[in-house]
Residue, then its C-alpha position, 0 to 999 in steps of 0.5 A: m630043256e628049260i622052259e621059262l615063261i614070263v610076263a615081260d617088264y617092259s622097263n627091263p632091256k633084256h625083255r625089251n630086246d627079247l620082245l622086239f627080237l620074237l615079234n620081228a621074226y613073227a613079222l618076217d614069218p609068211m604068218g606075219g606078213r613077210e615083212p620087218l618090223g618098221d624103224y618106228t616100231r623098233e623104236n616105240l613099241c615098248e614105251e607105248l606097250a608100257s605105257r598101257p596097264h592093259v597090256f602085257t606080254i607073255l615071254c617064252y625062253v627055251d635054254a635061256e633063248p628067246a622062243g616064244i611071245c605073246n602080246c595081250v590086250e584086255g578088252f571089255s565084254t559088255f555082254r559079261a560085264k567083265p574084262l577079257v583078254n585079246i591075244h593080239d600076237i602069238a609066235v613061236v621062232s620056228d627053231f622052237r616049233g613042235l615043243g608046245l611051247s604055244h599051249r604053254m603061252l597060252e596056260k600063263t596067258e589064261e592064269v594072267a587073265r584069270g588073275r585079273g577077272c577075265c571072262k574070256l580069252t579071244l584071239e585071230v587066226l588066218q582062215g589058212n592056218e590049219v596048224a594054228q586052228q588045230s592047236y587052238r582047237k586042242f586048247g579050248f577055243s572055238g569060232y565065235e558065233l551067236d546064233p548058228l543061223l548067222g554063221n561065225a563072227l568075222f574080223w574085220e579091219k580099216k586102217l587109219 
């Protein structure tokens, strides 16, 4: 079994197609909301990603088949005065789960982040996704808190 991890080139048609295939597979998964990507997203995502220099995607292939995706967005830590990388999406196609691909994608993401001088990686995980939480803990992630008396940070949203 050959595993390949690459930083996607948004101008490469194969990378674009594989990115959309993988992200749609994630969107259809219970952990992705069970809804396919909309037409607007399919038509505009790769161009939008390409126009943003602080975004990158790790694509994972197993025997040349698209198997996993990790979409990342560079942010900034004001407390550390350095960039950070937020892992916005990370998913492995169900047929390829159990092969350690998520850890390989996290390793590649960390390599890119270190190369950019980043101070940390961040991600969100659903409270009920125990499998992912265990995997992330094993990789070194933990809940974010400044003061144990105040508890862990919560991830909220307001849709616009």
